[in-house]
C-alpha positions as YAML, in Angstrom:
chain: A
units: angstrom
residues:
- id: 1
  name: UNK
  ca: [-7.48, -29.41, 5.59]
- id: 2
  name: UNK
  ca: [-5.33, -26.29, 5.84]
- id: 3
  name: UNK
  ca: [-4.42, -25.56, 9.44]
- id: 4
  name: UNK
  ca: [-2.82, -22.11, 9.25]
- id: 5
  name: UNK
  ca: [-3.50, -18.56, 8.10]
- id: 6
  name: UNK
  ca: [-1.07, -16.01, 6.75]
- id: 7
  name: UNK
  ca: [-1.07, -12.24, 7.10]
- id: 8
  name: UNK
  ca: [0.65, -9.74, 4.82]
- id: 9
  name: UNK
  ca: [1.32, -6.42, 6.54]
- id: 10
  name: UNK
  ca: [2.51, -4.00, 3.87]
- id: 11
  name: UNK
  ca: [3.42, -0.84, 5.74]
- id: 12
  name: UNK
  ca: [5.09, 2.48, 5.13]
- id: 13
  name: UNK
  ca: [8.62, 1.24, 5.79]
- id: 14
  name: UNK
  ca: [8.47, -2.54, 5.37]
- id: 15
  name: UNK
  ca: [6.58, -5.64, 4.34]
- id: 16
  name: UNK
  ca: [5.98, -8.44, 6.82]
- id: 17
  name: UNK
  ca: [4.39, -11.88, 6.47]
- id: 18
  name: UNK
  ca: [3.19, -13.76, 9.54]
- id: 19
  name: UNK
  ca: [1.82, -17.28, 9.93]
- id: 20
  name: UNK
  ca: [-0.67, -18.19, 12.66]
- id: 21
  name: UNK
  ca: [-2.01, -21.52, 13.87]
- id: 22
  name: UNK
  ca: [-5.66, -22.29, 14.73]
- id: 23
  name: UNK
  ca: [-5.22, -20.91, 18.24]
- id: 24
  name: UNK
  ca: [-4.03, -17.58, 16.82]
- id: 25
  name: UNK
  ca: [-0.46, -18.14, 17.92]
- id: 26
  name: UNK
  ca: [2.14, -16.67, 15.63]
- id: 27
  name: UNK
  ca: [4.40, -19.50, 14.48]
- id: 28
  name: UNK
  ca: [6.47, -17.67, 11.87]
- id: 29
  name: UNK
  ca: [7.33, -14.27, 10.47]
- id: 30
  name: UNK
  ca: [9.65, -12.55, 8.05]
- id: 31
  name: UNK
  ca: [10.05, -8.82, 7.44]
- id: 32
  name: UNK
  ca: [11.91, -6.78, 4.81]
- id: 33
  name: UNK
  ca: [12.30, -2.99, 4.73]
- id: 34
  name: UNK
  ca: [11.87, -1.09, 1.48]
- id: 35
  name: UNK
  ca: [13.44, 2.13, 0.25]
- id: 36
  name: UNK
  ca: [11.88, 5.51, 0.88]
- id: 37
  name: UNK
  ca: [12.13, 7.54, -2.33]
- id: 38
  name: UNK
  ca: [12.18, 11.29, -1.73]
- id: 39
  name: UNK
  ca: [12.40, 12.96, -5.17]
- id: 40
  name: UNK
  ca: [11.72, 16.45, -3.83]
- id: 41
  name: UNK
  ca: [10.35, 18.52, -0.98]
- id: 42
  name: UNK
  ca: [7.07, 17.02, 0.24]
- id: 43
  name: UNK
  ca: [7.33, 14.09, -2.19]
- id: 44
  name: UNK
  ca: [7.36, 10.54, -0.81]
- id: 45
  name: UNK
  ca: [7.32, 7.51, -3.12]
- id: 46
  name: UNK
  ca: [7.92, 3.76, -3.03]
- id: 47
  name: UNK
  ca: [8.92, 1.36, -5.78]
- id: 48
  name: UNK
  ca: [5.87, -0.89, -6.33]
- id: 49
  name: UNK
  ca: [7.95, -3.67, -7.87]
- id: 50
  name: UNK
  ca: [10.32, -3.64, -4.89]
- id: 51
  name: UNK
  ca: [7.34, -4.00, -2.56]
- id: 52
  name: UNK
  ca: [5.90, -6.82, -4.69]
- id: 53
  name: UNK
  ca: [9.21, -8.69, -4.66]
- id: 54
  name: UNK
  ca: [9.62, -8.12, -0.92]
- id: 55
  name: UNK
  ca: [6.12, -9.51, -0.36]
- id: 56
  name: UNK
  ca: [6.89, -12.63, -2.38]
- id: 57
  name: UNK
  ca: [10.19, -13.07, -0.54]
- id: 58
  name: UNK
  ca: [8.63, -12.57, 2.91]
- id: 59
  name: UNK
  ca: [6.02, -15.23, 2.20]
- id: 60
  name: UNK
  ca: [8.59, -17.69, 0.84]
- id: 61
  name: UNK
  ca: [10.99, -17.23, 3.77]
- id: 62
  name: UNK
  ca: [8.30, -17.41, 6.46]
- id: 63
  name: UNK
  ca: [6.82, -20.57, 4.94]
- id: 64
  name: UNK
  ca: [10.24, -22.18, 4.53]
- id: 65
  name: UNK
  ca: [11.24, -21.37, 8.11]
- id: 66
  name: UNK
  ca: [8.04, -22.94, 9.44]
- id: 67
  name: UNK
  ca: [8.28, -25.95, 7.14]
- id: 68
  name: UNK
  ca: [4.97, -25.07, 5.50]
- id: 69
  name: UNK
  ca: [3.85, -24.72, 1.88]
- id: 70
  name: UNK
  ca: [1.17, -22.45, 0.42]
- id: 71
  name: UNK
  ca: [-1.37, -25.29, 0.53]
- id: 72
  name: UNK
  ca: [-1.07, -25.36, 4.32]
- id: 73
  name: UNK
  ca: [-2.68, -21.91, 4.47]
- id: 74
  name: UNK
  ca: [-6.47, -21.71, 4.66]
- id: 75
  name: UNK
  ca: [-6.43, -17.97, 3.95]
- id: 76
  name: UNK
  ca: [-4.19, -14.93, 3.69]
- id: 77
  name: UNK
  ca: [-5.23, -11.53, 4.99]
- id: 78
  name: UNK
  ca: [-3.73, -8.29, 3.74]
- id: 79
  name: UNK
  ca: [-3.33, -4.93, 5.37]
- id: 80
  name: UNK
  ca: [-1.77, -2.07, 3.45]
- id: 81
  name: UNK
  ca: [-0.97, 1.63, 3.55]
- id: 82
  name: UNK
  ca: [-4.54, 2.45, 2.45]
- id: 83
  name: UNK
  ca: [-4.09, 6.07, 1.33]
- id: 84
  name: UNK
  ca: [-0.98, 5.35, -0.74]
- id: 85
  name: UNK
  ca: [-1.68, 4.98, -4.46]
- id: 86
  name: UNK
  ca: [-0.22, 2.95, -7.30]
- id: 87
  name: UNK
  ca: [-1.66, 2.53, -10.80]
- id: 88
  name: UNK
  ca: [-0.75, -0.58, -12.80]
- id: 89
  name: UNK
  ca: [-0.70, -0.77, -16.60]
- id: 90
  name: UNK
  ca: [-3.24, -3.40, -17.61]
- id: 91
  name: UNK
  ca: [-1.33, -4.35, -20.76]
- id: 92
  name: UNK
  ca: [2.16, -4.69, -19.26]
- id: 93
  name: UNK
  ca: [1.40, -5.49, -15.63]
- id: 94
  name: UNK
  ca: [3.92, -2.84, -14.63]
- id: 95
  name: UNK
  ca: [3.34, 0.22, -12.46]
- id: 96
  name: UNK
  ca: [2.75, 3.44, -14.41]
- id: 97
  name: UNK
  ca: [4.60, 5.44, -11.74]
- id: 98
  name: UNK
  ca: [6.07, 4.91, -8.30]
- id: 99
  name: UNK
  ca: [3.66, 4.52, -5.42]
- id: 100
  name: UNK
  ca: [2.61, 7.93, -4.13]
- id: 101
  name: UNK
  ca: [2.78, 7.46, -0.36]
- id: 102
  name: UNK
  ca: [0.12, 8.70, 2.07]
- id: 103
  name: UNK
  ca: [2.58, 11.29, 3.49]
- id: 104
  name: UNK
  ca: [3.17, 12.91, 0.09]
- id: 105
  name: UNK
  ca: [1.91, 16.49, -0.30]
- id: 106
  name: UNK
  ca: [2.20, 17.00, -4.09]
- id: 107
  name: UNK
  ca: [-1.58, 17.27, -4.34]
- id: 108
  name: UNK
  ca: [-1.80, 20.41, -2.21]
- id: 109
  name: UNK
  ca: [-2.91, 22.51, -5.22]
- id: 110
  name: UNK
  ca: [-5.62, 20.00, -6.14]
- id: 111
  name: UNK
  ca: [-6.91, 20.04, -2.55]
- id: 112
  name: UNK
  ca: [-6.83, 23.85, -2.38]
- id: 113
  name: UNK
  ca: [-8.78, 24.03, -5.65]
- id: 114
  name: UNK
  ca: [-11.48, 21.77, -4.18]
- id: 115
  name: UNK
  ca: [-11.97, 24.26, -1.37]
- id: 116
  name: UNK
  ca: [-11.87, 27.32, -3.67]
- id: 117
  name: UNK
  ca: [-14.59, 26.06, -5.99]
- id: 118
  name: UNK
  ca: [-16.92, 24.69, -3.30]
- id: 119
  name: UNK
  ca: [-16.34, 20.98, -3.83]
- id: 120
  name: UNK
  ca: [-14.61, 20.87, -0.44]
- id: 121
  name: UNK
  ca: [-17.98, 21.51, 1.19]
- id: 122
  name: UNK
  ca: [-19.47, 18.51, -0.62]
- id: 123
  name: UNK
  ca: [-16.62, 16.34, 0.62]
- id: 124
  name: UNK
  ca: [-17.08, 17.62, 4.20]
- id: 125
  name: UNK
  ca: [-20.86, 17.05, 4.06]
- id: 126
  name: UNK
  ca: [-20.56, 13.49, 2.72]
- id: 127
  name: UNK
  ca: [-17.56, 12.30, 4.69]
- id: 128
  name: UNK
  ca: [-17.28, 14.57, 7.71]
- id: 129
  name: UNK
  ca: [-13.67, 15.20, 6.71]
- id: 130
  name: UNK
  ca: [-11.99, 18.17, 5.05]
- id: 131
  name: UNK
  ca: [-10.18, 17.71, 1.73]
- id: 132
  name: UNK
  ca: [-6.55, 16.79, 2.48]
- id: 133
  name: UNK
  ca: [-3.42, 15.67, 0.65]
- id: 134
  name: UNK
  ca: [-3.63, 12.46, 2.70]
- id: 135
  name: UNK
  ca: [-6.53, 11.05, 0.69]
- id: 136
  name: UNK
  ca: [-6.04, 8.86, -2.37]
- id: 137
  name: UNK
  ca: [-8.48, 10.51, -4.82]
- id: 138
  name: UNK
  ca: [-6.29, 13.59, -5.24]
- id: 139
  name: UNK
  ca: [-3.26, 11.34, -5.80]
- id: 140
  name: UNK
  ca: [-5.12, 9.49, -8.56]
- id: 141
  name: UNK
  ca: [-6.06, 12.86, -10.08]
- id: 142
  name: UNK
  ca: [-2.41, 13.93, -9.99]
- id: 143
  name: UNK
  ca: [-1.38, 10.70, -11.75]
- id: 144
  name: UNK
  ca: [-4.05, 11.17, -14.44]
- id: 145
  name: UNK
  ca: [-2.88, 14.76, -14.99]
- id: 146
  name: UNK
  ca: [0.88, 14.11, -14.94]
- id: 147
  name: UNK
  ca: [1.69, 10.56, -16.07]
- id: 148
  name: UNK
  ca: [1.15, 9.19, -19.59]
...
């Protein structure tokens, strides 16, 4: 029976993989930073393939350093940037564009338009939150409007 659990923490500046025993004690970890791509004012992106490779490498190194193999893990949990967005091409398995990071403000016009035409009120009523560039839906809209 598998005795350990793994945790992938994919954050804004790095990816980390941790291994815990049944008592919840951390027995291994590896972390790799990734590049911050800043193609213009207010634009923040990440390379999805770099993050994927860093994730694979973090897992491999942490397992090797603890003397474990994947079969020793009962489960793996994942935490991520949540409001960052990446769209993958179903046919190629490749990202259609860089990750648009939660800090990115390129969707400011989309968000302003929501408020101008009244849809902002619907969002506030349903979520209790104002429309903001932080949220992922506007980033997906930007991708649909700007990326083939």
